[in-house]
VOMARPA-114798 format. One record per residue (C-alpha): x, y, z; residue number from 1; residue in three letters. Coordinates in steps of 0.05 Angstrom, whole numbers, plus 5000, padded with zeros to 4 digits. Layout:
# VOMARPA-114798
{atom {X Y Z} NUM ALA}
...
***
This chain:
# VOMARPA-114798
{atom {3343 1230 6161} 1 MET}
{atom {3343 1172 6211} 2 LYS}
{atom {3267 1166 6208} 3 HIS}
{atom {3270 1166 6131} 4 GLY}
{atom {3321 1108 6132} 5 VAL}
{atom {3282 1067 6185} 6 ILE}
{atom {3211 1076 6160} 7 ALA}
{atom {3197 1119 6100} 8 ASP}
{atom {3233 1121 6034} 9 GLN}
{atom {3187 1179 6005} 10 ARG}
{atom {3205 1220 6068} 11 TYR}
{atom {3279 1209 6056} 12 PHE}
{atom {3266 1231 5981} 13 ASP}
{atom {3235 1290 6005} 14 ALA}
{atom {3293 1306 6051} 15 LEU}
{atom {3338 1297 5989} 16 GLU}
{atom {3293 1345 5948} 17 GLN}
{atom {3280 1398 6001} 18 GLU}
{atom {3348 1406 6035} 19 HIS}
{atom {3358 1476 6012} 20 ARG}
{atom {3290 1498 6042} 21 ALA}
{atom {3304 1459 6107} 22 VAL}
{atom {3375 1485 6117} 23 THR}
{atom {3348 1553 6101} 24 ALA}
{atom {3300 1544 6160} 25 LEU}
{atom {3239 1556 6116} 26 GLU}
{atom {3179 1550 6164} 27 PRO}
{atom {3137 1506 6118} 28 GLU}
{atom {3194 1460 6103} 29 ALA}
{atom {3212 1454 6178} 30 LEU}
{atom {3141 1441 6195} 31 GLU}
{atom {3135 1384 6145} 32 ARG}
{atom {3202 1352 6169} 33 VAL}
{atom {3185 1356 6243} 34 VAL}
{atom {3111 1334 6233} 35 ARG}
{atom {3135 1271 6194} 36 ARG}
{atom {3190 1256 6240} 37 SER}
{atom {3145 1258 6300} 38 VAL}
{atom {3093 1214 6263} 39 GLU}
{atom {3144 1162 6250} 40 ILE}
{atom {3173 1159 6318} 41 LYS}
{atom {3102 1157 6349} 42 ALA}
{atom {3082 1100 6300} 43 GLU}
{atom {3141 1060 6322} 44 VAL}
{atom {3134 1071 6395} 45 VAL}
{atom {3056 1061 6396} 46 ALA}
{atom {3068 0993 6358} 47 ALA}
{atom {3120 0972 6412} 48 ASP}
{atom {3104 1010 6476} 49 GLU}
{atom {3143 0957 6518} 50 ARG}
{atom {3205 0957 6473} 51 GLU}
{atom {3197 0885 6456} 52 ALA}
{atom {3214 0889 6385} 53 GLY}
{atom {3205 0938 6327} 54 ARG}
{atom {3225 0997 6371} 55 ARG}
{atom {3295 0973 6366} 56 ALA}
{atom {3300 1007 6297} 57 ILE}
{atom {3299 1076 6333} 58 LEU}
{atom {3368 1058 6352} 59 ASN}
{atom {3398 1059 6281} 60 PHE}
{atom {3461 1099 6285} 61 GLY}
{atom {3462 1100 6359} 62 HIS}
{atom {3506 1041 6375} 63 THR}
{atom {3566 1074 6342} 64 VAL}
{atom {3543 1142 6366} 65 ALA}
{atom {3540 1122 6438} 66 HIS}
{atom {3610 1095 6430} 67 ALA}
{atom {3636 1158 6401} 68 ILE}
{atom {3604 1198 6454} 69 GLU}
{atom {3633 1157 6508} 70 ALA}
{atom {3704 1155 6477} 71 THR}
{atom {3704 1230 6463} 72 SER}
{atom {3678 1245 6537} 73 LYS}
{atom {3617 1275 6501} 74 PHE}
{atom {3658 1327 6464} 75 ALA}
{atom {3617 1304 6402} 76 THR}
{atom {3545 1327 6406} 77 VAL}
{atom {3492 1274 6404} 78 HIS}
{atom {3463 1294 6334} 79 GLY}
{atom {3530 1296 6301} 80 GLU}
{atom {3550 1228 6337} 81 ALA}
{atom {3486 1196 6307} 82 VAL}
{atom {3499 1223 6238} 83 ALA}
{atom {3570 1192 6242} 84 ILE}
{atom {3536 1131 6271} 85 GLY}
{atom {3487 1121 6214} 86 MET}
{atom {3544 1129 6162} 87 ALA}
{atom {3584 1075 6191} 88 TYR}
{atom {3526 1030 6207} 89 GLU}
{atom {3499 1035 6140} 90 ALA}
{atom {3565 1013 6112} 91 ARG}
{atom {3566 0957 6164} 92 LEU}
{atom {3497 0936 6136} 93 ALA}
{atom {3527 0932 6066} 94 GLU}
{atom {3590 0894 6089} 95 ALA}
{atom {3545 0841 6121} 96 LEU}
{atom {3505 0834 6060} 97 GLY}
{atom {3440 0861 6095} 98 ILE}
{atom {3432 0929 6060} 99 ALA}
{atom {3422 0938 5982} 100 GLU}
{atom {3483 0962 5950} 101 ALA}
{atom {3484 1038 5947} 102 GLY}
{atom {3445 1047 6010} 103 THR}
{atom {3504 1074 6049} 104 ALA}
{atom {3525 1119 5993} 105 ASP}
{atom {3457 1151 5987} 106 ARG}
{atom {3454 1164 6061} 107 LEU}
{atom {3525 1193 6061} 108 GLN}
{atom {3508 1243 6006} 109 ARG}
{atom {3446 1266 6044} 110 LEU}
{atom {3487 1274 6110} 111 LEU}
{atom {3537 1316 6068} 112 GLN}
{atom {3481 1358 6040} 113 ARG}
{atom {3460 1377 6109} 114 TYR}
{atom {3535 1390 6129} 115 ALA}
{atom {3535 1334 6180} 116 LEU}
{atom {3599 1302 6201} 117 PRO}
{atom {3616 1232 6171} 118 LEU}
{atom {3681 1217 6202} 119 GLU}
{atom {3698 1190 6270} 120 LEU}
{atom {3733 1238 6318} 121 PRO}
{atom {3810 1241 6310} 122 ARG}
{atom {3816 1217 6383} 123 SER}
{atom {3771 1155 6372} 124 ALA}
{atom {3810 1088 6364} 125 THR}
{atom {3776 1028 6336} 126 VAL}
{atom {3792 0990 6400} 127 ASP}
{atom {3764 1041 6444} 128 ASP}
{atom {3699 1045 6404} 129 LEU}
{atom {3692 0970 6403} 130 ILE}
{atom {3704 0966 6479} 131 ALA}
{atom {3648 1020 6489} 132 ALA}
{atom {3601 0985 6443} 133 MET}
{atom {3608 0923 6482} 134 GLN}
{atom {3578 0958 6538} 135 LEU}
{atom {3518 0981 6498} 136 ASP}
{atom {3448 0959 6521} 137 LYS}
{atom {3440 0920 6454} 138 LYS}
{atom {3506 0879 6467} 139 ALA}
{atom {3494 0805 6485} 140 ARG}
{atom {3549 0763 6513} 141 GLU}
{atom {3603 0804 6482} 142 GLY}
{atom {3569 0807 6416} 143 THR}
{atom {3551 0878 6391} 144 VAL}
{atom {3480 0883 6361} 145 ARG}
{atom {3460 0935 6314} 146 PHE}
{atom {3394 0959 6282} 147 ALA}
{atom {3410 0962 6208} 148 LEU}
{atom {3376 0982 6142} 149 PRO}
{atom {3360 0936 6086} 150 ARG}
{atom {3346 0996 6044} 151 ALA}
{atom {3324 1067 6052} 152 ILE}
{atom {3258 1062 6085} 153 GLY}
{atom {3262 0987 6107} 154 ARG}
{atom {3300 0961 6167} 155 MET}
{atom {3328 0887 6179} 156 TYR}
{atom {3284 0840 6216} 157 ALA}
{atom {3289 0765 6219} 158 ASP}
{atom {3222 0744 6248} 159 GLY}
{atom {3250 0745 6320} 160 THR}
{atom {3295 0804 6324} 161 SER}
{atom {3301 0875 6293} 162 TRP}
{atom {3376 0873 6308} 163 THR}
{atom {3436 0839 6281} 164 VAL}
{atom {3493 0808 6319} 165 ALA}
{atom {3555 0836 6280} 166 ALA}
{atom {3621 0797 6281} 167 PRO}
{atom {3674 0842 6316} 168 GLN}
{atom {3722 0831 6255} 169 ASP}
{atom {3673 0858 6207} 170 VAL}
{atom {3656 0919 6253} 171 VAL}
{atom {3730 0930 6265} 172 ARG}
{atom {3741 0931 6188} 173 ASP}
{atom {3684 0979 6178} 174 VAL}
{atom {3709 1028 6235} 175 LEU}
{atom {3779 1024 6209} 176 GLY}
{atom {3759 1043 6138} 177 GLY}
{atom {3741 0977 6105} 178 GLY}
{atom {3674 0949 6093} 179 GLY}
{atom {3666 0970 6023} 180 GLY}
{atom {3719 1024 6022} 181 GLY}
{atom {3700 1062 6085} 182 GLY}
{atom {3666 1126 6092} 183 ILE}
{atom {3715 1165 6049} 184 ASN}
{atom {3733 1120 5990} 185 LYS}
***
């Protein structure tokens, strides 16, 4: 799902259409999904081998995910943390006016179809998550940076960076359930 959001709307569409086959572990569907995800990651890495730019888009969902992992002492598995992170970071993109309206809802629906979690662990406090995010490798001078979508299949870029500095009050609002109504409206 992450690869569809960051680079290929048609792939995301296919994940929506084929979710039953994928979740039923049908070999042909799994092969298509794995092949396309590997192709997308390889394309991004090959275009930015030294991690100087576009490769940052692979971090979509990971800023929140790493904070969840750290604050839960890794009780939340990585894939589930990334799913939660993508849901919240897509809401953040909309709250910042970066993403097209509906981007977060569409991603949330797909995550739900695949039975992935959308909510922060009960033990996660907004203060603890923000403190953990400030230690993230993308943070600069206390400002947390996120790789955020503009739409399904297209990521934010401003010509010099593929990440966005998000004001702490907006991050706090989104994590606390604001930012367009939070995850569960």
